[in-house]
C-alpha positions as CSV (number, residue, x, y, z in Angstrom):
1,M,162.1,136.1,183.1
2,T,164.9,137.6,181.1
3,T,163.5,140.2,178.7
4,G,164.1,140.3,174.9
5,V,164.6,137.4,172.6
6,A,166.0,134.2,174.3
7,V,165.4,131.8,171.4
8,Y,165.3,132.4,167.7
9,D,165.6,129.4,165.4
10,E,165.6,131.1,162.0
11,D,165.2,127.8,160.1
12,H,162.1,126.6,161.9
13,S,160.3,129.7,163.0
14,Y,157.9,131.7,160.9
15,G,159.6,135.0,160.1
16,G,158.0,138.4,160.1
17,Y,157.0,141.1,162.6
18,T,155.0,140.8,165.8
19,L,152.5,143.4,166.9
20,F,151.4,143.8,170.5
21,A,150.5,146.4,173.0
22,E,151.6,146.9,176.6
23,T,148.6,147.3,179.0
24,Y,147.9,150.8,180.2
25,E,144.9,151.6,182.4
26,D,146.0,155.2,182.8
27,P,148.7,156.3,180.3
28,S,149.0,159.7,182.0
29,K,151.1,157.8,184.6
30,A,153.7,156.9,182.0
31,P,156.8,159.0,181.9
32,D,155.7,160.8,178.7
33,G,151.9,160.4,179.4
34,K,151.3,158.0,176.5
35,G,150.6,154.3,176.1
36,K,152.7,152.3,173.6
37,I,151.9,149.8,170.8
38,Y,154.9,148.0,169.3
39,L,155.8,146.2,166.1
40,V,159.0,144.2,166.6
41,D,161.2,142.1,164.3
42,M,162.3,138.5,165.0
43,E,165.3,139.9,167.0
44,G,162.9,141.6,169.3
45,E,163.9,145.1,168.0
46,P,161.1,147.6,167.6
47,V,160.7,148.7,164.0
48,H,157.7,150.9,164.7
49,R,155.9,152.3,167.7
50,W,152.6,154.0,168.1
51,E,151.8,156.3,171.0
52,V,148.3,156.8,172.4
53,E,146.7,158.8,175.2
54,T,143.9,156.4,175.9
55,A,143.9,153.3,178.0
56,V,145.2,150.2,176.1
57,Q,144.7,146.5,176.8
58,S,143.0,144.7,174.0
59,H,144.6,143.6,170.7
60,C,145.5,145.7,167.7
61,R,145.3,145.1,163.9
62,L,147.5,146.4,161.2
63,L,145.6,147.3,158.0
64,P,147.0,146.6,154.5
65,D,147.8,150.3,154.0
66,G,149.9,150.5,157.1
67,N,147.4,152.1,159.4
68,L,146.6,150.6,162.8
69,I,143.2,150.0,164.4
70,Y,143.1,149.5,168.2
71,P,140.3,149.5,170.8
72,T,140.5,151.5,174.0
73,R,139.6,150.2,177.4
74,D,138.1,153.3,179.0
75,R,135.2,151.9,181.0
76,S,135.9,154.5,183.6
77,K,136.1,157.3,181.0
78,I,133.1,156.5,178.8
79,E,133.5,159.6,176.8
80,A,136.9,158.3,175.4
81,A,135.8,154.7,174.8
82,G,135.8,153.3,171.3
83,V,137.9,152.1,168.4
84,R,140.5,154.3,166.7
85,E,142.5,154.1,163.5
86,L,146.0,155.6,163.6
87,D,148.4,156.5,160.8
88,A,152.1,155.9,161.0
89,E,152.6,159.1,163.0
90,S,150.0,158.0,165.6
91,D,147.5,160.6,164.4
92,V,143.8,159.5,164.7
93,V,142.4,159.4,161.2
94,W,139.1,157.6,162.0
95,S,137.2,156.7,165.2
96,Y,134.0,155.2,166.5
97,H,132.6,155.9,169.9
98,C,131.2,152.8,171.7
99,R,131.8,150.6,174.8
100,I,134.3,148.5,172.9
101,D,135.3,145.4,174.8
102,H,138.0,142.8,174.1
103,D,137.7,142.1,170.3
104,F,136.8,143.3,166.9
105,Q,137.1,142.3,163.2
106,V,137.7,144.3,160.0
107,T,136.3,142.9,156.8
108,D,138.0,143.2,153.4
109,D,135.6,146.0,152.3
110,G,136.2,148.0,155.5
111,R,133.2,147.1,157.6
112,L,133.8,146.5,161.3
113,F,132.3,143.9,163.7
114,L,132.8,145.2,167.2
115,H,132.2,143.5,170.5
116,A,130.9,145.9,173.1
117,I,129.0,145.7,176.4
118,E,125.6,146.9,177.5
119,D,124.4,147.0,181.2
120,T,120.7,146.2,181.3
121,M,118.1,144.4,183.3
122,V,117.6,140.8,182.3
123,P,114.8,139.3,184.5
124,E,115.2,135.8,183.1
125,I,118.8,135.6,184.4
126,G,118.2,137.4,187.7
127,P,116.6,140.4,189.4
128,E,119.6,142.8,189.3
129,L,121.6,144.6,186.7
130,K,123.5,142.5,184.2
131,R,126.5,143.2,181.9
132,N,125.7,141.7,178.5
133,P,127.6,140.9,175.3
134,Y,126.7,143.1,172.4
135,I,127.9,142.8,168.8
136,V,127.4,145.6,166.3
137,E,128.4,145.7,162.6
138,I,129.1,149.2,161.2
139,D,130.4,150.6,157.9
140,R,133.0,153.3,157.6
141,D,130.3,155.9,157.5
142,K,129.3,154.7,161.0
143,N,126.0,153.3,159.8
144,V,124.8,150.3,162.0
145,R,124.3,147.3,159.7
146,W,123.6,144.5,162.2
147,E,123.2,144.1,166.0
148,W,123.3,141.1,168.3
149,R,122.6,140.8,172.0
150,G,123.7,137.8,174.0
151,E,120.9,137.9,176.6
152,E,118.3,137.3,173.8
153,H,119.9,133.9,172.9
154,L,120.1,132.1,176.2
155,D,117.5,129.5,175.2
156,E,119.6,128.6,172.1
157,L,122.7,128.3,174.3
158,E,120.9,125.9,176.6
159,E,119.8,123.8,173.6
160,H,123.4,123.1,172.6
161,L,124.6,122.0,176.1
162,S,123.7,118.9,178.1
163,N,121.6,119.1,181.2
164,D,124.7,118.8,183.4
165,E,126.5,121.5,181.4
166,W,123.6,123.9,181.6
167,E,123.3,123.3,185.4
168,Y,127.0,124.2,185.7
169,V,126.4,127.4,183.7
170,R,123.4,128.3,185.8
171,Q,125.4,127.8,189.0
172,R,128.1,130.1,187.9
173,I,125.6,132.8,186.7
174,D,123.7,132.5,190.0
175,S,126.8,132.9,192.2
176,E,130.1,134.7,191.5
177,Y,129.2,135.8,188.0
178,S,125.8,137.2,188.6
179,F,126.6,140.6,187.1
180,D,129.2,139.9,184.3
181,W,127.6,136.6,183.5
182,A,129.2,136.0,180.1
183,H,132.3,138.2,179.8
184,N,132.7,137.5,176.1
185,N,136.3,138.0,175.0
186,T,136.3,136.9,171.4
187,L,134.7,137.9,168.1
188,Q,136.0,135.9,165.1
189,R,134.4,135.7,161.8
190,I,134.9,132.3,160.3
191,Q,136.9,132.0,157.0
192,P,136.4,129.2,154.4
193,N,137.6,125.9,155.8
194,E,137.3,122.2,155.5
195,T,134.7,121.9,158.2
196,Y,132.4,124.2,156.2
197,E,132.7,121.9,153.2
198,R,132.1,118.8,155.2
199,E,129.0,120.2,156.9
200,R,127.6,121.4,153.5
201,E,127.7,117.8,152.3
202,G,125.7,116.5,155.2
203,D,122.1,117.1,156.3
204,G,123.0,119.1,159.5
205,P,123.0,122.8,160.0
206,V,125.8,124.8,158.4
207,R,127.3,125.7,161.8
208,F,130.8,126.7,160.6
209,E,129.8,128.6,157.5
210,P,132.2,131.5,156.6
211,G,130.9,134.7,158.1
212,N,129.6,133.0,161.2
213,I,130.9,134.4,164.4
214,V,132.8,132.6,167.2
215,F,132.4,133.8,170.8
216,S,133.9,133.0,174.1
217,Y,132.0,133.4,177.4
218,R,134.8,133.3,179.9
219,S,132.6,133.5,183.0
220,I,130.8,130.3,182.2
221,D,133.6,128.4,180.3
222,V,131.6,128.2,177.1
223,I,132.6,128.9,173.5
224,G,130.2,128.9,170.6
225,V,129.2,130.0,167.1
226,I,126.6,132.5,166.0
227,D,124.9,132.2,162.6
228,Y,125.2,135.4,160.6
229,P,123.0,137.1,159.8
230,S,120.1,135.2,161.6
231,G,121.9,135.6,165.0
232,E,121.0,132.1,166.2
233,I,123.6,130.3,168.3
234,V,124.2,127.1,166.4
235,W,127.0,125.4,168.4
236,A,128.4,125.6,171.9
237,W,131.0,123.6,173.9
238,G,133.2,123.9,177.0
239,P,131.7,123.3,180.5
240,D,133.8,120.9,182.5
241,E,136.6,121.1,179.8
242,L,137.5,124.8,179.6
243,D,138.6,127.0,182.4
244,G,138.6,130.8,181.8
245,Q,139.5,130.5,178.1
246,H,140.4,133.1,175.5
247,L,140.5,133.5,171.7
248,P,138.9,130.4,170.2
249,Y,139.0,130.6,166.5
250,V,138.4,128.3,163.6
251,L,141.5,127.2,161.7
252,E,141.7,126.5,157.9
253,N,141.4,122.8,158.7
254,G,138.1,123.4,160.4
255,N,139.3,122.8,164.0
256,V,139.2,125.3,166.8
257,L,142.4,126.6,168.4
258,I,141.8,127.8,172.0
259,F,143.9,129.3,174.8
260,D,142.6,127.5,177.8
261,N,143.8,129.6,180.7
262,G,143.2,127.2,183.5
263,T,142.4,130.0,185.9
264,E,141.1,127.7,188.7
265,R,143.2,124.7,187.5
266,G,146.5,126.4,188.1
267,W,148.1,125.7,184.7
268,S,147.4,126.8,181.1
269,R,147.3,124.9,177.8
270,V,146.6,125.6,174.1
271,I,144.4,123.1,172.5
272,E,143.1,122.3,169.0
273,L,139.6,120.9,169.1
274,D,137.7,119.0,166.3
275,P,134.3,120.7,166.8
276,L,132.4,117.9,164.9
277,T,133.7,115.1,167.2
278,E,134.5,117.4,170.1
279,E,137.9,115.7,170.5
280,I,141.1,117.5,171.4
281,V,143.5,116.6,168.6
282,W,146.5,118.7,169.7
283,E,147.7,120.3,173.0
284,Y,150.6,122.4,174.2
285,T,151.4,122.6,178.0
286,G,154.4,123.5,180.0
287,T,157.0,121.0,181.4
288,P,156.1,120.9,184.2
289,K,152.6,122.1,183.5
290,S,152.9,124.8,186.2
291,D,155.7,126.5,184.1
292,F,153.1,127.7,181.7
293,Y,150.3,129.6,183.4
294,A,148.4,132.8,182.5
295,P,145.3,133.0,184.7
296,F,143.8,135.7,182.5
297,I,144.1,137.5,179.2
298,S,146.4,135.7,176.6
299,G,145.8,133.9,173.3
300,A,147.3,131.7,170.5
301,R,147.5,131.9,166.7
302,R,148.3,129.2,164.2
303,L,150.9,130.4,161.7
304,P,151.0,129.5,158.0
305,N,153.9,127.1,158.5
306,G,152.0,125.1,161.1
307,N,153.7,126.6,164.2
308,T,151.7,128.2,166.9
309,L,152.3,131.8,168.2
310,I,151.4,131.9,171.9
311,C,150.9,135.0,174.1
312,E,151.3,134.2,177.8
313,G,149.8,137.5,178.6
314,T,150.3,137.9,182.3
315,E,154.1,137.5,181.8
316,A,154.3,139.6,178.7
317,H,155.8,136.4,177.2
318,L,155.4,135.7,173.4
319,F,156.7,132.5,172.0
320,E,156.4,130.2,169.0
321,V,156.2,126.5,169.1
322,T,156.2,123.7,166.5
323,S,153.6,121.0,166.3
324,D,155.9,118.9,168.4
325,G,156.0,121.6,171.1
326,E,159.6,122.8,170.4
327,V,160.1,126.5,171.2
328,V,161.6,128.1,168.1
329,W,161.1,131.8,169.1
330,D,160.9,133.1,172.6
331,F,160.5,136.8,173.6
332,V,159.6,138.7,176.8
333,S,158.6,142.3,176.3
334,P,161.3,144.6,177.7
335,F,159.2,147.7,177.3
336,G,157.4,147.8,180.6
337,E,157.5,151.2,182.2
338,E,155.9,153.2,185.0
339,G,152.2,153.4,184.2
340,S,152.2,150.0,182.4
341,L,150.7,147.0,184.0
342,G,153.5,144.8,182.6
343,N,151.2,142.4,180.6
344,V,150.2,141.9,177.0
345,Y,146.7,141.0,176.0
346,R,147.4,139.4,172.6
347,C,149.9,139.4,169.7
348,Q,149.8,139.1,166.0
349,R,152.5,138.0,163.5
350,Y,152.7,139.8,160.1
351,T,154.9,139.0,157.0
352,E,157.5,141.4,155.6
353,E,155.3,141.9,152.6
354,Y,152.3,142.9,154.7
355,V,154.1,145.5,156.8
356,A,156.0,147.0,153.8
357,P,153.5,149.9,153.3
358,L,154.0,150.9,157.0
359,L,157.8,150.7,156.9
360,E,158.0,152.3,153.5
361,D,155.8,155.2,154.7
362,R,158.0,155.6,157.7
């Protein structure tokens, strides 16, 4: 692919700035020994760059004051693992040491929900060591407010899947995914939406209540919802439909947007699912389908104007499409360098107003 911006339809795209990180397993191999995180404008020009000395793969978040929070990926260097907050000069102003993994959320009052991993024995799954999803809520004083462990909720997961779906899950756990049986890659706290209002009016459980947590077990092709704070899994879906998915999250209309990688299928798609009817109501694929394929990482975000921002991560390809599938912004990162793996895990679009504190500070 040609790097930089190939398409920019100013009239139909959602303007602003796009945040993403190149993937670095070992930044010391980069020419300057540092990993890079970029904020680019719609022309693909970097307006700000952060430099870090830790491994970088997962996504980053820009805070309202212009600071940046990013998670490391230092499983081989456990002493450096965790989440870090950087100022505009890339100085660390706050950090938390943990085995951070894939995703995190920051609340309006500054609390953090972190997805991490724990390696423990789980006899009900199998006789050998397992890697398990672990979610922890902390405040800025590093006090633990809430914890959740995936291996403690397998019975609830089974309850929300059919017999055939659960058999599919067990087969995958018992074979190629016997160690990293879940490989959760998502932690989204649900915001107020229409589905929440519809469920409140009925007699069923309030599955999509704001504050509940969406997860994505990539190893077994399952997404679901955790009730907060009870910790109960209250909804699950995916076997025989999803294939190595990433970043499911609940939209304002109550539907769930999902990047369905198609790891074994051979082509990717972005789908919008009505979780109440479990019907796919919107889909984006390549033409031909094989033209759009990221077997791992990646994600998609619905923008305020109804467009969808897609990260085809394995190609470091970020693009925006309308509801009709028309590409109105198309960008391939030109920033790959020695020491970088040449891919992008996720991306995020911010408005000019939101990034103003960062750019004014600079």
